[in-house]
N, C-alpha and C positions, 0 to 999 in steps of 0.2 A: 493340500496346503499350499497357499499362494507363495510365490518366490519373492514377491515384492511386498513389503508390509506397510510403507508409509511414503508419502511424498513430501518434498520440501520445495517450496517456491523459492528460487534463488534470484535476486536482483543484483546486477552489477552497479557499482557506483564508486565514487572517488573516496567517500568517507564512511565505511561501513558502521563504525560506532554511532556517528550522528544519526544515520538512517534507521538503525536498530532502535535507538532511543525514541524517534518519532513513532514507529510501529508498535513498540512496547507501550508507550503511552496510550495508544489506541486500543490495543488488544489485551492489555495487562499481561500477567504471566512472568516468564523467566527469560533471562538473557544469558547466553553462553558465548564467550569470545575465545576464539582459537588461540592457542599459545602465540602464534606469530602476529596476531591481530589482523590478519588479511581476510578473515571471515567471522562474522558474528551471526548468531542464530537466536530467533525469538520463538519461544513456544507460548502461544496465547492461552489465556484461561480456559478456553473452550477447545483446545488441542490444536488450533492452527498453527502450522509450522512455516516460518519464513527465515531466510538466510540472506545475508548481504555480503557480497564478495568485492574486494577492493580491485578496481580497474582504473589505473590512473588516467586512461583515455576515455572513460564512460562520458558520454554526452547525453543531455536530456532529449527525450522524445519530442519530435516536432508535431506529433498528432495532437489535436484533431484537424489540422490543415486538411482541406479537401483532397489535395494531391497525395497525401501521405497514407499508408496503410496502418491500421491500429496495431497489428501484430498480436500483442497481448495486453491485458490490463487486469487489475484486481477488482473484484466486486466486494465491498465492505457492507454488511447488513446491519440494520438497526430497526427498532420498533418504529412503525409509522409516526407515532406521537413524539418520538425523540429525534426526528430528522432535523429539525432547525437547531436544536441543542448540540447534536453531533456535528453539524456543519460548523458552528461557532468553534467547537473544541478543535476540530481538524485544522481550521484556519489559524487559530491561536498557536497550535504546535508547529505551524510553518508551512503548511500546504498552500498551493496557489489555485484559486478557483479557475477552471478552464470553461465550464459551462454549468450553470446551476439554475434551477427553478424554471426550465423552459420546457419541461417534459410534463404535460398535464396528465392527470388521471392518477389511479391508484398504483401505478408502476413508475412513478416519478423517480428519476435518477438524476444525481448531481455528480458532475465530473471535476476531478481536482488533479493536481500534479503534486506528488510528494516533494520533500526538500531536495531530492536528487533529480526531479523531473519525470519520474515514472508516472504514468496515468493510472488513476483508480476512480471507481465509482462508488458512491454512497447511495444505497437504495433501501427502501422499506423491506423488512423481512417478510 
């Protein structure tokens, strides 16, 4: 039997409730706010678990500047035929495009920053 049962990706940000709202709108599911409001967790409809922890000093990533390391990012998947619609929804919810539509072929990836500046990629499943 495994000692570790599940993982949660935790992103630091200045406003956990606002960032959880963004990801809940993309992933669906359930939002749970810690009693002190310092951490908010989203469990998506397909079981994806993410949490957002308040860090008043959190600053957006500067990636993809060539001199910066990426460190980590999220890959969000959608059906290939839904890529354009998903992109419109992501931008409507407050994401900022970093690089889109420049990766030709069946593995096209579109890069965004969420409202707190964390990079993520939208790619066909």
